[in-house]
VEXLOGU-813151 format. One line per field, with one value per residue (C-alpha): residue number from 1; residue in three letters; x, y, z. Coordinates in steps of 0.5 Angstrom, whole numbers. Each point is the difference from the previous one (the first is absolute). Example, Ala and Ser with C-alpha at 12.3 -4.5 7.8 and 13.67 -1.06 7.14 Angstrom:
2
seq: 1_2
type: ALA_SER
east: 25_2
north: -9_7
up: 16_-2
//
This chain:
291
seq: 1_2_3_4_5_6_7_8_9_10_11_12_13_14_15_16_17_18_19_20_21_22_23_24_25_26_27_28_29_30_31_32_33_34_35_36_37_38_39_40_41_42_43_44_45_46_47_48_49_50_51_52_53_54_55_56_57_58_59_60_61_62_63_64_65_66_67_68_69_70_71_72_73_74_75_76_77_78_79_80_81_82_83_84_85_86_87_88_89_90_91_92_93_94_95_96_97_98_99_100_101_102_103_104_105_106_107_108_109_110_111_112_113_114_115_116_117_118_119_120_121_122_123_124_125_126_127_128_129_130_131_132_133_134_135_136_137_138_139_140_141_142_143_144_145_146_147_148_149_150_151_152_153_154_155_156_157_158_159_160_161_162_163_164_165_166_167_168_169_170_171_172_173_174_175_176_177_178_179_180_181_182_183_184_185_186_187_188_189_190_191_192_193_194_195_196_197_198_199_200_201_202_203_204_205_206_207_208_209_210_211_212_213_214_215_216_217_218_219_220_221_222_223_224_225_226_227_228_229_230_231_232_233_234_235_236_237_238_239_240_241_242_243_244_245_246_247_248_249_250_251_252_253_254_255_256_257_258_259_260_261_262_263_264_265_266_267_268_269_270_271_272_273_274_275_276_277_278_279_280_281_282_283_284_285_286_287_288_289_290_291
type: UNK_UNK_UNK_UNK_UNK_UNK_UNK_UNK_UNK_UNK_UNK_UNK_UNK_UNK_UNK_UNK_UNK_UNK_UNK_UNK_UNK_UNK_UNK_UNK_UNK_UNK_UNK_UNK_UNK_UNK_UNK_UNK_UNK_UNK_UNK_UNK_UNK_UNK_UNK_UNK_UNK_UNK_UNK_UNK_UNK_UNK_UNK_UNK_UNK_UNK_UNK_UNK_UNK_UNK_UNK_UNK_UNK_UNK_UNK_UNK_UNK_UNK_UNK_UNK_UNK_UNK_UNK_UNK_UNK_UNK_UNK_UNK_UNK_UNK_UNK_UNK_UNK_UNK_UNK_UNK_UNK_UNK_UNK_UNK_UNK_UNK_UNK_UNK_UNK_UNK_UNK_UNK_UNK_UNK_UNK_UNK_UNK_UNK_UNK_UNK_UNK_UNK_UNK_UNK_UNK_UNK_UNK_UNK_UNK_UNK_UNK_UNK_UNK_UNK_UNK_UNK_UNK_UNK_UNK_UNK_UNK_UNK_UNK_UNK_UNK_UNK_UNK_UNK_UNK_UNK_UNK_UNK_UNK_UNK_UNK_UNK_UNK_UNK_UNK_UNK_UNK_UNK_UNK_UNK_UNK_UNK_UNK_UNK_UNK_UNK_UNK_UNK_UNK_UNK_UNK_UNK_UNK_UNK_UNK_UNK_UNK_UNK_UNK_UNK_UNK_UNK_UNK_UNK_UNK_UNK_UNK_UNK_UNK_UNK_UNK_UNK_UNK_UNK_UNK_UNK_UNK_UNK_UNK_UNK_UNK_UNK_UNK_UNK_UNK_UNK_UNK_UNK_UNK_UNK_UNK_UNK_UNK_UNK_UNK_UNK_UNK_UNK_UNK_UNK_UNK_UNK_UNK_UNK_UNK_UNK_UNK_UNK_UNK_UNK_UNK_UNK_UNK_UNK_UNK_UNK_UNK_UNK_UNK_UNK_UNK_UNK_UNK_UNK_UNK_UNK_UNK_UNK_UNK_UNK_UNK_UNK_UNK_UNK_UNK_UNK_UNK_UNK_UNK_UNK_UNK_UNK_UNK_UNK_UNK_UNK_UNK_UNK_UNK_UNK_UNK_UNK_UNK_UNK_UNK_UNK_UNK_UNK_UNK_UNK_UNK_UNK_UNK_UNK_UNK_UNK_UNK_UNK_UNK_UNK_UNK_UNK_UNK_UNK_UNK_UNK_UNK_UNK_UNK_UNK_UNK_UNK_UNK_UNK_UNK_UNK_UNK
east: 155_5_5_-5_-2_7_2_-6_1_7_-2_-5_5_4_-6_-2_7_0_-7_2_7_-3_-7_-4_-7_0_6_-3_-7_3_4_-6_-3_6_-1_-7_3_4_-6_-3_5_1_-8_1_6_-4_-7_4_3_-7_-3_4_-2_-4_-8_-2_-7_0_2_-3_2_7_3_-1_-3_5_3_-7_1_7_-2_-6_5_4_-5_-2_7_1_-6_2_7_-4_-4_7_3_-6_0_8_-1_-5_4_6_-4_-2_7_5_7_6_2_6_-1_6_-1_-7_2_6_-4_-7_4_3_-7_-3_6_-2_-7_0_5_-5_-6_4_1_-7_-3_-1_-4_-4_-4_-4_1_-4_5_6_-3_-2_8_1_-4_3_7_-3_-3_6_4_-5_0_8_0_-5_5_6_-4_-2_8_1_-5_3_7_-2_-5_1_-7_-2_-7_2_2_-7_-4_4_-2_-7_1_3_-6_-5_4_0_-7_-1_4_-3_-7_0_4_-6_-5_2_2_-6_-4_4_-2_-7_0_-2_0_8_2_-1_-5_-7_-5_-5_6_1_-7_0_6_-3_-7_4_2_-3_-5_-1_-7_1_4_-2_3_7_5_7_6_7_3_7_5_-1_-5_-7_-6_-7_-6_-7_-6_-1_-7_1_-5_-2_6_5_5_6_-3_-1_7_2_-4_3_7_-1_-3_7_4_-3_0_8_1_-4_1_6_-5_4_-5_-7_-5_-6_-7_-4_-8_-4_-6_-7_3_-2_4_-5_1_3_0_-1_-3_1_-5_1_-2_-6_-2_0_-3
north: -22_1_-4_-6_0_-1_-5_-4_0_-2_-6_-2_-1_-4_-4_-2_-2_-4_-4_-1_-4_-3_-2_2_3_2_5_2_1_5_3_2_2_5_2_2_4_4_2_1_5_3_2_2_5_3_0_4_5_1_1_6_4_6_0_4_2_-7_-4_3_-5_-1_-7_-3_-6_-2_-4_-3_-2_-3_-4_-3_-2_-3_-4_-3_-1_-4_-5_-1_-2_-5_-3_-1_-3_-5_-2_-2_-3_-5_-1_-2_-4_-4_-1_1_3_0_6_2_1_3_6_1_1_5_4_0_2_6_2_0_5_4_0_1_6_4_-2_4_6_0_-1_7_2_-6_2_6_-1_-6_1_-1_-5_-5_1_-2_-6_-2_0_-4_-5_-1_-1_-6_-3_0_-3_-6_-1_-1_-5_-3_0_-3_-6_-1_-1_-4_-5_1_1_3_2_6_5_0_-1_6_4_-1_2_7_1_-1_5_5_-1_2_6_3_-1_6_4_-1_1_6_4_-2_3_6_1_-2_5_-4_1_-1_-6_1_6_-2_4_-1_3_6_2_-1_5_5_0_1_6_6_3_-6_-2_-5_-2_-3_-1_-2_-3_-2_-2_0_4_-3_-2_4_4_-2_5_1_3_1_4_2_3_5_5_7_4_5_-2_1_-4_-6_1_-1_-7_-2_2_-5_-5_0_0_-6_-4_1_-2_-6_-3_4_3_6_3_1_4_1_3_4_-1_4_-4_1_1_-5_-1_4_6_6_4_-3_5_-5_-1_7_4_-4_1_7_1
up: 490_-6_4_2_-8_-2_5_-2_-7_1_4_-4_-6_5_3_-7_-2_6_-1_-7_2_5_-4_6_-1_7_-2_-6_3_5_-5_-4_7_1_-7_2_6_-5_-4_7_2_-6_0_7_-2_-5_4_5_-5_-4_7_1_-6_2_-2_-5_-4_-3_6_6_5_-4_-1_6_-3_-4_5_1_-7_1_6_-4_-6_5_3_-7_-2_6_-2_-7_3_5_-6_-4_6_2_-8_0_7_-2_-6_4_5_-6_-3_5_-1_5_3_3_8_2_-6_2_8_-2_-5_4_7_-4_-2_7_2_-6_1_7_0_-6_5_6_-5_-2_7_2_-6_0_6_-4_-7_-4_-6_5_4_-7_-1_7_0_-6_3_6_-4_-4_7_2_-7_0_7_-3_-6_5_4_-7_-2_7_-1_-7_3_6_-4_-7_-1_-7_3_5_-5_-4_7_3_-7_1_7_-3_-5_6_4_-6_-1_8_0_-6_2_5_-5_-5_5_3_-7_-3_6_-1_-7_1_5_6_7_2_4_7_0_3_-3_7_4_-5_1_7_1_-5_4_6_-2_4_-4_-5_-1_-5_-6_-7_-7_3_-4_2_-5_-1_-6_1_5_7_-3_2_-2_3_-2_4_2_7_3_5_3_-3_2_-3_-5_4_6_-6_-2_7_0_-7_3_5_-4_-5_6_3_-6_-1_7_0_-7_-3_-5_-3_-5_3_-4_5_-3_6_0_4_4_-3_-7_-6_-6_-4_5_-4_6_7_5_6_6_4_-7_-1_7_0_-6
//
């Protein structure tokens, strides 16, 4: 992550300088996108470091959500940059400026290589970590936008048009907005403690009620604490039975949740059939029959 951050910052300076010399809004837009990526990588790096801090009395779940906050900030930052690019592109359409197509092609081609290289570094971690995935998507988006700048430069060289530069900038802005939407939605879902993406509540209920000994389930809640940490709490109803038997049912429910939905932190409360919430002591059907 540190190497990726250093490489990105170095290339941002090169691309911004190239965009200024070439009078290319597309290159400057891509440099701004890369700068956002540098911030994303820095936040991701910090989020990973913070998540490793141990839990304590004041933070019983630890610092896993630092990475989620970082992903949210990344997404918002992308929208701000996209808005700036849209504004500048509209101004260029109204007042066209000539750009150097050859320099646009050369610098943007290098940007494609750099972003794909960093994307390969982050690919493995992006599968299981929202924070890393947000940075990974930044890299892929940058590679695509840089490829667009190469195309714009080619059009400038072949046709001499001044419209290719701002039009490609508009497409880059649209790509940035699209890539940020998924990050914002998923990070907001985590912070609002919504059901994690990919987890279907009816399927969870079905798995729990299929466990031998479970008669019903209620007060079911599933949320994500942080990257790779999904929590669940629920009440299950069982027949009146010894505590040891009830605990065996609980263990089976916990195992089923972990195997079926990668829920690694489950809290299951057992309720005996025939008891109500107001019962302090539940004698059970067999005790009342014998009375």
